[in-house]
All heavy atoms as an XYZ file, in Angstrom:
799
protein
N      -4.339    -24.493    -21.682
C      -4.411    -24.791    -23.199
C      -5.794    -25.499    -23.353
O      -6.081    -26.384    -22.609
C      -3.237    -25.622    -23.637
C      -3.268    -25.829    -25.014
S      -1.719    -26.770    -25.670
C      -0.555    -25.471    -25.563
N      -6.460    -25.219    -24.434
C      -7.784    -25.841    -24.717
C      -7.579    -27.161    -25.387
O      -6.454    -27.415    -26.021
C      -8.564    -24.985    -25.739
C      -9.104    -23.727    -25.206
S     -10.206    -22.908    -26.285
C      -9.154    -22.141    -27.462
N      -8.497    -28.063    -25.255
C      -8.478    -29.344    -25.964
C      -8.753    -29.065    -27.412
O      -9.056    -28.126    -27.860
C      -9.598    -30.317    -25.362
O     -10.872    -29.781    -25.855
N      -8.321    -30.090    -28.161
C      -8.545    -30.011    -29.673
C     -10.012    -29.751    -29.959
O     -10.376    -28.943    -30.840
C      -8.119    -31.238    -30.374
C      -8.170    -31.213    -31.793
C      -7.096    -30.567    -32.624
C      -9.254    -31.559    -32.496
C      -7.186    -30.413    -34.018
C      -9.297    -31.410    -33.952
C      -8.302    -30.844    -34.632
N     -10.896    -30.485    -29.231
C     -12.496    -30.315    -29.426
C     -12.762    -28.739    -29.221
O     -13.524    -28.302    -29.836
C     -13.270    -31.297    -28.542
C     -13.115    -32.697    -29.079
O     -12.888    -32.890    -30.221
N     -13.422    -33.633    -28.178
N     -12.266    -28.247    -28.072
C     -12.596    -26.910    -27.754
C     -12.070    -25.886    -28.792
O     -12.774    -24.914    -29.202
C     -12.046    -26.468    -26.383
C     -12.577    -27.263    -25.248
C     -11.891    -26.984    -23.933
O     -10.639    -27.036    -23.852
N     -12.656    -26.686    -22.832
N     -10.788    -26.218    -29.267
C     -10.295    -25.248    -30.279
C     -11.047    -25.418    -31.577
O     -11.447    -24.379    -32.307
C      -8.825    -25.637    -30.551
C      -8.315    -24.782    -31.690
C      -7.997    -25.354    -29.341
N     -11.591    -26.539    -31.956
C     -12.328    -26.768    -33.105
C     -13.674    -26.005    -33.034
O     -13.966    -25.275    -34.011
C     -12.699    -28.253    -33.391
C     -13.447    -28.552    -34.533
C     -13.693    -30.077    -34.784
O     -13.706    -30.770    -33.695
O     -13.914    -30.468    -35.907
N     -14.289    -26.029    -31.870
C     -15.579    -25.305    -31.702
C     -15.298    -23.821    -31.859
O     -16.037    -23.108    -32.506
C     -16.147    -25.679    -30.390
C     -17.307    -24.651    -29.969
C     -16.706    -27.076    -30.284
N     -14.242    -23.256    -31.283
C     -13.991    -21.882    -31.224
C     -13.577    -21.440    -32.659
O     -13.993    -20.307    -33.157
C     -12.852    -21.537    -30.295
C     -13.165    -21.656    -28.792
C     -14.354    -20.824    -28.500
O     -14.367    -19.675    -28.844
O     -15.224    -21.322    -27.733
N     -12.900    -22.243    -33.462
C     -12.641    -21.920    -34.742
C     -13.964    -21.864    -35.683
O     -14.101    -20.914    -36.417
C     -11.647    -22.899    -35.467
C     -10.221    -22.643    -34.720
C     -11.432    -22.788    -36.971
C      -9.128    -23.673    -34.990
N     -14.795    -22.767    -35.503
C     -16.052    -22.748    -36.163
C     -16.906    -21.556    -35.869
O     -17.370    -20.806    -36.734
C     -16.853    -24.004    -35.916
C     -18.316    -23.868    -36.500
C     -16.166    -25.315    -36.576
N     -16.812    -21.133    -34.610
C     -17.660    -19.905    -34.044
C     -16.966    -18.740    -34.750
O     -17.598    -17.729    -35.193
C     -17.525    -19.863    -32.597
C     -18.456    -20.648    -31.858
C     -18.390    -20.493    -30.438
N     -19.278    -21.437    -29.678
C     -18.972    -21.907    -28.437
N     -18.048    -21.445    -27.699
N     -19.869    -22.775    -27.987
N     -15.523    -18.643    -34.818
C     -14.857    -17.560    -35.435
C     -15.296    -17.486    -36.878
O     -15.514    -16.458    -37.431
C     -13.413    -17.848    -35.172
C     -12.545    -16.861    -36.064
C     -12.004    -15.702    -35.659
C     -11.964    -17.103    -37.344
N     -11.327    -15.052    -36.610
C     -11.168    -16.000    -37.673
C     -11.957    -18.152    -38.277
C     -10.546    -15.800    -38.851
C     -11.346    -17.926    -39.428
C     -10.555    -16.932    -39.764
N     -15.289    -18.575    -37.607
C     -15.617    -18.550    -38.967
C     -17.131    -18.160    -39.309
O     -17.300    -17.474    -40.291
C     -15.326    -19.977    -39.573
N     -17.878    -18.598    -38.387
C     -19.297    -18.187    -38.517
C     -19.456    -16.697    -38.376
O     -20.275    -16.040    -39.044
C     -20.194    -19.004    -37.538
C     -20.435    -20.401    -37.918
C     -21.102    -21.171    -36.826
O     -21.076    -20.779    -35.644
O     -21.609    -22.248    -37.135
N     -18.766    -16.076    -37.383
C     -18.873    -14.665    -37.012
C     -18.322    -13.879    -38.183
O     -18.802    -12.718    -38.352
C     -18.094    -14.359    -35.735
N     -17.446    -14.424    -38.953
C     -16.902    -13.576    -40.141
C     -17.632    -14.163    -41.489
O     -17.093    -13.770    -42.621
C     -15.374    -13.970    -40.183
C     -14.700    -13.053    -39.053
C     -13.461    -13.650    -38.596
N     -12.952    -12.902    -37.469
C     -13.534    -13.035    -36.119
N     -14.337    -13.878    -35.856
N     -12.903    -12.320    -35.137
N     -18.652    -14.898    -41.373
C     -19.388    -15.302    -42.475
C     -18.612    -16.237    -43.431
O     -18.919    -16.388    -44.613
C     -20.020    -14.209    -43.245
C     -20.961    -13.327    -42.454
C     -22.116    -14.148    -42.088
O     -22.986    -14.695    -42.870
N     -22.315    -14.341    -40.660
N     -17.472    -16.774    -43.001
C     -16.721    -17.762    -43.773
C     -17.692    -19.029    -43.860
O     -17.852    -19.581    -44.991
C     -15.408    -18.194    -43.118
C     -14.432    -16.979    -43.134
C     -14.797    -19.294    -43.857
C     -13.279    -16.999    -42.268
N     -18.255    -19.339    -42.737
C     -19.341    -20.283    -42.709
C     -20.599    -19.584    -42.552
O     -20.660    -18.890    -41.548
C     -19.160    -21.371    -41.664
C     -17.763    -22.104    -41.815
C     -20.247    -22.273    -41.611
C     -17.402    -22.956    -40.582
N     -21.454    -19.532    -43.406
C     -21.765    -20.447    -44.547
C     -21.349    -19.912    -46.007
O     -21.594    -20.509    -46.949
C     -23.195    -20.549    -44.505
C     -23.686    -19.148    -44.124
C     -22.693    -18.691    -43.227
N     -20.712    -18.747    -46.065
C     -20.566    -18.138    -47.467
C     -19.304    -18.565    -48.169
O     -19.330    -18.321    -49.350
C     -20.424    -16.555    -47.150
C     -21.729    -15.974    -46.731
O     -22.841    -16.471    -47.117
N     -21.675    -14.890    -45.980
N     -18.449    -19.429    -47.553
C     -17.367    -19.969    -48.341
C     -17.877    -21.270    -48.925
O     -18.966    -21.604    -48.700
C     -16.222    -20.112    -47.401
O     -14.999    -20.573    -48.234
N     -17.099    -21.860    -49.625
C     -17.336    -23.199    -50.136
C     -16.285    -24.199    -49.726
O     -15.024    -23.749    -49.443
C     -17.462    -23.246    -51.687
O     -16.058    -22.931    -52.226
C     -18.374    -22.176    -52.195
N     -16.527    -25.605    -49.750
C     -15.534    -26.473    -49.457
C     -14.363    -26.416    -50.396
O     -13.214    -26.392    -49.945
C     -16.248    -27.840    -49.635
C     -17.729    -27.553    -49.335
C     -17.867    -26.074    -49.837
N     -14.703    -26.142    -51.710
C     -13.550    -26.020    -52.684
C     -12.593    -24.792    -52.331
O     -11.477    -24.892    -52.444
C     -14.108    -25.811    -54.147
N     -13.279    -23.699    -51.943
C     -12.440    -22.468    -51.634
C     -11.629    -22.810    -50.387
O     -10.461    -22.322    -50.293
C     -13.409    -21.262    -51.289
N     -12.022    -23.577    -49.484
C     -11.298    -23.787    -48.196
C     -10.225    -24.818    -48.544
O      -9.021    -24.681    -48.028
C     -12.196    -24.443    -47.050
C     -13.082    -23.443    -46.396
C     -12.351    -22.221    -45.902
O     -11.473    -22.325    -45.079
N     -12.620    -21.039    -46.448
N     -10.378    -25.727    -49.536
C      -9.341    -26.613    -50.029
C      -8.268    -25.904    -50.705
O      -7.022    -26.054    -50.574
C      -9.898    -27.762    -50.900
C     -10.754    -28.796    -50.222
C     -11.307    -29.769    -51.270
C      -9.961    -29.526    -49.160
N      -8.659    -24.980    -51.476
C      -7.717    -24.081    -52.235
C      -6.819    -23.325    -51.316
O      -5.632    -23.142    -51.439
C      -8.284    -23.102    -53.273
C      -8.851    -23.833    -54.438
C      -9.623    -22.849    -55.341
C      -7.716    -24.462    -55.323
N      -7.603    -22.689    -50.210
C      -6.722    -21.962    -49.178
C      -5.923    -22.966    -48.512
O      -4.673    -22.547    -48.283
C      -7.774    -21.323    -48.168
C      -7.154    -20.610    -47.120
C      -6.440    -19.307    -47.584
C      -5.903    -18.612    -46.335
N      -4.837    -17.824    -46.758
N      -6.288    -24.150    -48.258
C      -5.378    -25.025    -47.510
C      -4.128    -25.375    -48.443
O      -3.052    -25.452    -47.851
C      -6.213    -26.354    -47.243
C      -5.359    -27.302    -46.427
S      -6.025    -28.866    -46.217
C      -5.993    -29.608    -47.730
N      -4.389    -25.571    -49.741
C      -3.208    -25.685    -50.500
C      -2.211    -24.742    -50.485
O      -1.046    -24.831    -50.513
C      -3.693    -26.163    -51.927
C      -2.527    -26.140    -52.954
C      -4.352    -27.511    -51.963
N      -2.730    -23.491    -50.433
C      -1.895    -22.314    -50.382
C      -1.081    -22.445    -49.068
O       0.166    -22.013    -49.088
C      -2.708    -20.976    -50.462
O      -1.975    -19.966    -50.131
N      -1.767    -22.729    -48.049
C      -1.066    -22.808    -46.747
C       0.015    -23.945    -46.795
O       1.038    -23.826    -46.078
C      -2.102    -23.069    -45.630
C      -3.030    -21.897    -45.317
C      -2.320    -20.644    -45.055
O      -1.160    -20.564    -44.574
O      -2.984    -19.497    -45.073
N      -0.294    -25.086    -47.479
C       0.623    -26.215    -47.581
C       1.950    -25.617    -48.355
O       3.049    -25.991    -47.875
C       0.051    -27.390    -48.270
C       1.129    -28.343    -48.601
C      -1.063    -28.092    -47.423
N       1.785    -24.826    -49.310
C       2.877    -24.169    -49.994
C       3.727    -23.377    -49.028
O       4.995    -23.388    -49.087
N       2.999    -22.514    -48.188
C       3.650    -21.761    -47.145
C       4.470    -22.589    -46.225
O       5.603    -22.348    -45.791
C       2.740    -20.858    -46.435
C       2.249    -19.848    -47.299
C       1.302    -18.763    -46.641
O       1.318    -18.778    -45.248
O       0.579    -18.147    -47.144
N       3.823    -23.795    -45.853
C       4.580    -24.835    -44.914
C       5.878    -25.317    -45.626
O       6.792    -25.478    -44.914
C       3.669    -25.846    -44.534
C       4.190    -27.060    -43.655
C       4.754    -26.528    -42.379
C       3.151    -28.181    -43.391
N       5.772    -25.674    -46.803
C       6.909    -26.163    -47.636
C       8.005    -25.078    -47.618
O       9.113    -25.431    -47.467
C       6.477    -26.558    -48.996
S       5.471    -28.079    -49.093
N       7.590    -23.837    -47.868
C       8.670    -22.863    -47.909
C       9.181    -22.645    -46.578
O      10.462    -22.453    -46.462
C       7.926    -21.467    -48.274
C       8.873    -20.337    -48.494
O       9.867    -20.529    -49.286
O       8.664    -19.306    -47.800
N       8.475    -22.700    -45.494
C       8.948    -22.606    -44.149
C       9.950    -23.716    -43.750
O      10.976    -23.475    -43.156
C       7.866    -22.315    -43.140
N       9.439    -24.847    -44.132
C      10.376    -26.101    -43.885
C      11.683    -25.892    -44.641
O      12.705    -26.278    -43.977
C       9.607    -27.362    -44.398
C      10.427    -28.652    -44.141
C      10.810    -28.934    -42.699
O       9.983    -28.612    -41.830
O      11.778    -29.530    -42.546
N      11.683    -25.498    -45.763
C      12.909    -25.267    -46.572
C      13.787    -24.340    -45.905
O      15.036    -24.477    -45.912
N      13.198    -23.374    -45.205
C      13.973    -22.413    -44.494
C      14.282    -22.702    -43.023
O      15.067    -22.010    -42.341
C      13.226    -20.987    -44.498
C      13.012    -20.340    -46.022
C      12.293    -19.087    -45.872
C      12.093    -18.577    -47.318
N      11.090    -17.461    -47.284
N      13.692    -23.873    -42.605
C      13.801    -24.390    -41.185
C      13.348    -23.127    -40.221
O      13.933    -23.104    -39.158
C      15.247    -24.761    -40.873
C      15.710    -25.829    -41.870
C      15.030    -27.071    -41.744
C      15.680    -28.189    -42.589
N      14.705    -29.085    -43.299
N      12.320    -22.391    -40.619
C      11.739    -21.371    -39.909
C      10.598    -21.990    -39.056
O       9.423    -21.968    -39.370
C      11.209    -20.325    -40.779
C      10.679    -19.078    -40.091
O      10.315    -19.152    -38.885
O      10.814    -17.895    -40.724
N      10.899    -22.318    -37.856
C       9.955    -23.029    -36.875
C       8.744    -22.097    -36.656
O       7.667    -22.565    -36.471
C      10.591    -23.393    -35.526
C       9.606    -24.445    -34.821
C      11.037    -22.280    -34.647
C       9.377    -25.663    -35.440
N       8.962    -20.694    -36.514
C       7.703    -19.819    -36.341
C       6.686    -19.919    -37.408
O       5.582    -20.139    -37.315
C       8.159    -18.416    -36.061
C       7.014    -17.484    -35.961
C       6.361    -17.269    -34.664
C       6.492    -16.754    -37.051
C       5.290    -16.513    -34.628
C       5.417    -15.893    -36.920
C       4.810    -15.748    -35.715
N       7.316    -19.836    -38.701
C       6.386    -19.981    -39.853
C       5.905    -21.445    -40.144
O       4.683    -21.575    -40.615
C       7.094    -19.483    -41.108
C       7.272    -17.867    -41.134
O       6.642    -17.242    -40.376
O       8.085    -17.470    -41.984
N       6.705    -22.404    -39.694
C       6.184    -23.828    -39.815
C       4.927    -23.984    -38.813
O       3.900    -24.406    -39.273
C       7.287    -24.841    -39.338
C       8.411    -24.835    -40.450
C       6.696    -26.044    -39.138
C       9.615    -25.554    -40.010
N       5.033    -23.512    -37.670
C       3.879    -23.630    -36.760
C       2.643    -22.773    -37.192
O       1.588    -23.220    -37.095
C       4.274    -23.192    -35.275
C       5.282    -24.141    -34.651
C       5.722    -23.692    -33.288
O       5.565    -22.488    -32.829
O       6.390    -24.498    -32.554
N       3.047    -21.657    -37.709
C       1.914    -20.859    -38.227
C       1.162    -21.483    -39.360
O      -0.173    -21.481    -39.396
C       2.403    -19.394    -38.755
C       1.407    -18.537    -39.314
O       0.439    -18.103    -38.521
O       1.394    -18.163    -40.516
N       1.952    -22.042    -40.347
C       1.336    -22.745    -41.473
C       0.528    -23.957    -41.164
O      -0.578    -24.106    -41.550
C       2.310    -23.037    -42.512
N       1.141    -24.722    -40.146
C       0.381    -25.967    -39.715
C      -0.914    -25.527    -39.092
O      -1.958    -26.114    -39.386
C       1.191    -26.737    -38.741
C       0.390    -27.864    -38.048
C       2.480    -27.426    -39.402
N      -0.896    -24.503    -38.223
C      -2.232    -24.055    -37.737
C      -3.174    -23.573    -38.702
O      -4.335    -23.871    -38.687
N      -2.694    -22.791    -39.735
C      -3.630    -22.412    -40.744
C      -4.187    -23.551    -41.605
O      -5.343    -23.480    -41.980
C      -2.855    -21.348    -41.670
C      -2.571    -20.144    -40.988
O      -3.085    -19.822    -40.005
O      -1.676    -19.283    -41.570
N      -3.396    -24.541    -41.835
C      -3.843    -25.785    -42.516
C      -4.986    -26.414    -41.729
O      -6.007    -26.748    -42.262
C      -2.683    -26.641    -42.885
C      -1.691    -26.219    -43.877
C      -3.165    -28.120    -43.280
C      -0.414    -26.844    -43.918
N      -4.809    -26.550    -40.501
C      -5.878    -27.146    -39.733
C      -7.105    -26.278    -39.660
O      -8.302    -26.895    -39.612
C      -5.365    -27.453    -38.206
C      -6.502    -28.017    -37.367
C      -4.155    -28.491    -38.283
N      -6.962    -25.008    -39.568
C      -8.148    -24.036    -39.651
C      -8.874    -24.330    -40.924
O     -10.077    -24.406    -40.969
C      -7.704    -22.646    -39.467
C      -8.852    -21.684    -39.770
C      -7.330    -22.384    -38.118
N      -8.223    -24.368    -42.094
C      -8.851    -24.670    -43.258
C      -9.577    -26.022    -43.391
O     -10.733    -26.222    -43.830
C      -7.937    -24.575    -44.433
S      -7.255    -22.961    -44.717
N      -8.967    -27.086    -42.764
C      -9.572    -28.346    -42.693
C     -10.883    -28.291    -41.716
O     -11.891    -28.910    -42.107
C      -8.649    -29.413    -42.086
C      -7.627    -30.001    -43.069
C      -6.659    -30.867    -42.437
C      -8.303    -30.795    -44.299
N     -10.793    -27.579    -40.646
C     -11.953    -27.454    -39.848
C     -13.072    -26.798    -40.472
O     -14.226    -27.173    -40.458
C     -11.563    -26.709    -38.497
C     -10.697    -27.711    -37.527
C     -12.810    -26.199    -37.755
C     -10.055    -26.962    -36.401
N     -12.799    -25.550    -41.215
C     -13.684    -24.909    -42.049
C     -14.267    -25.827    -43.158
O     -15.568    -25.849    -43.307
C     -13.185    -23.638    -42.679
C     -12.855    -22.560    -41.654
O     -13.344    -22.707    -40.495
N     -12.022    -21.698    -42.095
N     -13.463    -26.538    -43.827
C     -13.901    -27.395    -44.851
C     -14.907    -28.488    -44.322
O     -15.979    -28.699    -44.869
C     -12.708    -28.248    -45.424
C     -13.108    -29.294    -46.490
C     -13.465    -29.023    -47.723
C     -13.198    -30.711    -45.937
C     -13.820    -30.048    -48.605
C     -13.568    -31.605    -46.902
C     -13.883    -31.267    -48.222
O     -14.267    -32.290    -49.078
N     -14.561    -29.181    -43.176
C     -15.378    -30.127    -42.571
C     -16.706    -29.499    -42.127
O     -17.787    -30.141    -42.250
C     -14.758    -30.724    -41.359
S     -13.450    -31.927    -41.925
N     -16.694    -28.277    -41.568
C     -17.878    -27.615    -41.058
C     -18.845    -27.348    -42.313
O     -20.051    -27.542    -42.196
C     -17.581    -26.341    -40.335
N     -18.171    -26.929    -43.379
C     -19.045    -26.625    -44.635
C     -19.651    -27.896    -45.162
O     -20.622    -27.958    -45.803
C     -18.229    -25.929    -45.604
C     -17.899    -24.411    -45.322
C     -16.698    -23.970    -46.050
C     -19.206    -23.641    -45.533
N     -18.930    -29.191    -44.939
C     -19.364    -30.264    -45.473
C     -20.255    -31.083    -44.488
O     -20.647    -32.096    -44.649
C     -18.301    -31.232    -45.805
C     -17.605    -30.912    -47.071
C     -18.425    -31.612    -48.146
N     -17.858    -31.199    -49.509
C     -18.602    -31.049    -50.524
N     -19.938    -31.106    -50.393
N     -18.087    -30.729    -51.736
N     -20.428    -30.524    -43.280
C     -21.148    -31.016    -42.132
C     -20.597    -32.492    -41.772
O     -21.356    -33.508    -41.546
C     -22.590    -31.151    -42.349
C     -23.439    -31.298    -41.164
O     -23.011    -30.957    -40.059
O     -24.598    -31.886    -41.278
N     -19.258    -32.579    -41.779
C     -18.574    -33.727    -41.290
C     -17.686    -33.393    -40.022
O     -17.278    -32.161    -39.855
C     -17.754    -34.466    -42.313
C     -16.724    -33.570    -42.989
C     -18.815    -34.999    -43.435
C     -15.882    -34.246    -44.121
N     -17.420    -34.419    -39.291
C     -16.520    -34.127    -38.093
C     -15.094    -34.481    -38.464
O     -14.723    -35.588    -38.959
C     -16.901    -35.108    -36.973
O     -16.037    -35.215    -35.930
N     -14.174    -33.532    -38.198
C     -12.636    -33.770    -38.432
C     -12.309    -34.719    -37.469
O     -11.340    -35.616    -37.837
C     -11.862    -32.378    -38.226
C     -10.514    -32.543    -38.422
C     -10.118    -32.922    -39.727
C      -9.901    -31.103    -38.097
N     -12.765    -34.728    -36.203
C     -12.305    -35.709    -35.220
C     -12.787    -37.180    -35.789
O     -11.952    -38.161    -35.604
C     -12.987    -35.413    -33.869
C     -12.396    -34.057    -33.369
C     -12.749    -36.602    -32.945
C     -11.035    -34.032    -33.036
N     -13.978    -37.338    -36.209
C     -14.400    -38.604    -36.789
C     -13.454    -39.087    -37.910
O     -13.084    -40.265    -37.983
C     -15.801    -38.524    -37.283
C     -16.404    -39.811    -37.781
C     -17.782    -39.736    -38.249
C     -18.347    -41.069    -38.725
N     -19.732    -40.956    -39.172
N     -13.048    -38.129    -38.827
C     -12.239    -38.578    -39.968
C     -10.830    -38.892    -39.408
O     -10.269    -39.949    -39.860
C     -12.024    -37.277    -40.877
S     -13.477    -36.719    -41.745
N     -10.298    -38.201    -38.336
C      -9.010    -38.517    -37.783
C      -9.081    -39.852    -37.145
O      -8.219    -40.679    -37.223
C      -8.654    -37.407    -36.825
C      -7.271    -37.450    -36.221
C      -6.231    -37.490    -37.380
C      -7.046    -36.205    -35.325
N     -10.151    -40.251    -36.342
C     -10.329    -41.385    -35.667
C     -10.467    -42.608    -36.654
O      -9.832    -43.601    -36.461
C     -11.559    -41.454    -34.800
C     -11.369    -40.778    -33.484
O     -10.359    -40.836    -32.905
N     -12.393    -40.088    -32.980
N     -11.151    -42.392    -37.852
C     -11.244    -43.319    -38.825
C      -9.778    -43.594    -39.437
O      -9.537    -44.829    -39.720
N      -8.985    -42.601    -39.751
C      -7.796    -42.788    -40.231
C      -6.899    -43.581    -39.299
O      -6.197    -44.496    -39.692
C      -6.977    -41.428    -40.627
N      -6.973    -43.264    -38.004
C      -6.238    -43.974    -37.039
C      -6.614    -45.448    -36.890
O      -5.631    -46.374    -36.843
C      -6.310    -43.360    -35.670
C      -5.691    -44.195    -34.564
C      -4.316    -44.279    -34.462
C      -6.383    -44.902    -33.580
C      -3.569    -45.083    -33.570
C      -5.741    -45.616    -32.695
C      -4.399    -45.789    -32.615
O      -3.652    -46.518    -31.762
N      -7.997    -45.751    -37.000
C      -8.453    -47.111    -36.834
C      -7.864    -47.933    -38.179
O      -7.453    -49.136    -37.999
C      -9.959    -47.120    -36.894
C     -10.599    -46.775    -35.646
C     -10.205    -47.733    -34.428
O     -10.155    -48.898    -34.648
O      -9.904    -47.077    -33.262
N      -7.691    -47.285    -39.215
C      -7.187    -47.900    -40.428
C      -5.662    -48.218    -40.320
O      -5.213    -49.302    -40.684
C      -7.397    -47.026    -41.689
O      -8.806    -46.818    -41.831
C      -6.801    -47.705    -42.919
N      -4.942    -47.345    -39.653
C      -3.471    -47.577    -39.575
C      -2.884    -48.098    -38.249
O      -1.795    -48.579    -38.265
C      -2.760    -46.208    -39.823
C      -2.980    -45.201    -38.654
C      -3.174    -45.547    -41.188
C      -2.150    -43.982    -38.664
N      -3.689    -48.132    -37.189
C      -3.097    -48.500    -35.925
C      -2.530    -49.817    -35.757
O      -1.495    -50.056    -34.943
C      -4.226    -48.302    -34.901
C      -5.354    -49.337    -34.900
C      -6.294    -49.242    -33.818
C      -7.353    -50.389    -33.875
N      -8.263    -50.314    -32.744
N      -2.985    -50.791    -36.654
C      -2.357    -52.095    -36.589
C      -1.485    -52.467    -37.570
O      -0.935    -53.580    -37.699
C      -3.523    -53.164    -36.530
C      -4.419    -52.988    -35.218
O      -3.838    -52.767    -34.140
O      -5.655    -53.182    -35.383
N      -1.075    -51.490    -38.479
C      -0.109    -51.688    -39.514
C       1.245    -51.968    -38.963
O       1.641    -51.204    -37.981
C      -0.008    -50.539    -40.397
C      -1.167    -50.380    -41.322
C      -1.083    -49.305    -42.341
N      -2.242    -49.157    -43.092
C      -2.540    -48.045    -43.841
N      -1.655    -47.006    -43.895
N      -3.610    -48.062    -44.538
N       1.921    -52.949    -39.454
C       3.285    -53.306    -39.017
C       4.217    -53.017    -40.207
O       3.872    -53.272    -41.278
C       3.417    -54.686    -38.557
C       2.388    -55.213    -37.498
C       2.767    -54.604    -36.191
C       1.861    -55.275    -35.132
N       1.105    -54.274    -34.307
N       5.302    -52.530    -39.930
C       6.294    -52.339    -40.938
C       7.274    -51.242    -40.524
O       7.337    -50.799    -39.321
N       8.022    -50.658    -41.389
C       9.091    -49.675    -41.226
C       9.204    -48.718    -42.429
O       9.033    -49.165    -43.610
C      10.262    -50.289    -40.717
C      11.040    -51.073    -41.797
C      12.144    -51.924    -41.312
N      12.666    -52.705    -42.284
C      12.105    -53.947    -42.642
N      10.997    -54.367    -42.230
N      12.694    -54.744    -43.642
N       9.681    -47.539    -42.111
C      10.005    -46.561    -43.141
C      11.406    -46.704    -43.547
O      12.277    -46.562    -42.691
C       9.731    -45.145    -42.754
C       9.860    -44.039    -43.797
C       8.615    -44.251    -44.926
C       9.692    -42.653    -43.190
N      11.635    -46.922    -44.852
C      13.037    -47.188    -45.352
C      13.691    -45.791    -45.462
O      13.044    -44.668    -45.460
C      13.045    -47.854    -46.551
C      12.350    -49.293    -46.620
S      12.961    -50.290    -45.323
C      14.497    -50.739    -46.109
N      14.920    -45.770    -45.503
C      15.815    -44.515    -45.716
C      15.380    -43.676    -46.897
O      15.422    -42.530    -46.961
C      17.286    -44.790    -45.806
N      14.846    -44.416    -47.986
C      14.346    -43.723    -49.207
C      12.931    -43.153    -49.038
O      12.465    -42.601    -50.086
C      14.575    -44.644    -50.550
C      13.587    -45.817    -50.425
O      12.872    -46.068    -49.505
O      13.589    -46.563    -51.389
N      12.308    -43.365    -47.971
C      10.959    -42.834    -47.826
C       9.839    -43.865    -48.111
O       8.747    -43.536    -48.031
N      10.218    -45.089    -48.445
C       9.201    -46.160    -48.839
C       8.904    -46.822    -47.517
O       9.752    -47.221    -46.783
C       9.836    -47.152    -49.733
O      10.291    -46.451    -50.981
C       8.837    -48.062    -50.225
N       7.454    -47.068    -47.426
C       7.062    -47.696    -46.248
C       6.879    -49.167    -46.665
O       6.174    -49.528    -47.654
C       5.693    -47.251    -45.696
C       5.222    -47.939    -44.386
C       5.805    -47.580    -43.216
C       4.342    -48.982    -44.473
C       5.308    -48.242    -42.002
C       3.911    -49.511    -43.289
C       4.359    -49.226    -42.169
N       7.559    -50.099    -45.933
C       7.609    -51.549    -46.267
C       6.688    -52.180    -45.167
O       7.051    -52.227    -43.964
C       8.833    -52.210    -46.244
C       8.910    -53.645    -46.546
C       9.711    -51.518    -47.342
N       5.590    -52.822    -45.609
C       4.681    -53.492    -44.765
C       5.329    -54.928    -44.266
O       6.008    -55.503    -45.100
C       3.329    -53.790    -45.319
C       2.575    -52.595    -45.482
C       1.119    -52.998    -46.080
C       0.362    -51.676    -46.405
N      -0.953    -51.979    -46.885
N       5.217    -55.188    -42.995
C       5.692    -56.624    -42.582
C       4.849    -57.561    -43.283
O       3.590    -57.430    -43.434
C       5.662    -56.697    -40.998
C       6.706    -55.863    -40.373
O       7.648    -55.384    -41.082
O       6.684    -55.738    -39.172
N       5.425    -58.768    -43.459
C       4.608    -59.834    -44.078
C       3.706    -60.417    -42.993
O       4.128    -60.506    -41.894
C       5.580    -60.904    -44.582
N       2.500    -60.916    -43.314
C       1.519    -61.390    -42.279
C       1.867    -62.810    -42.072
O       2.115    -63.608    -42.711
C       0.117    -61.147    -42.848
C      -0.249    -59.764    -42.710
C      -1.689    -59.498    -43.040
N      -1.873    -58.089    -42.852
C      -3.098    -57.566    -42.949
N      -4.084    -58.339    -43.426
N      -3.355    -56.239    -42.786
């Protein structure tokens, strides 16, 4: 199995070979991603693991394409998000609300 970095590079190469990069736009990739999120929601409602995995993969492909078109690193974005959340303390309540621990 390839590392995430290797898969990202291969997806960008695939998108370049098909002229998605540079002929698409960031907005077009975001719209495609929203469509894929809808498919994920539908698959989740049906508990269809095959379609769930397919939709998650398609969402990540759209994000990789979006980042490539914006000349930003998806890994850098992910690392930044992790740095922001890694020290958060708290818990998720049964109603879906995250309650931060008092400092």
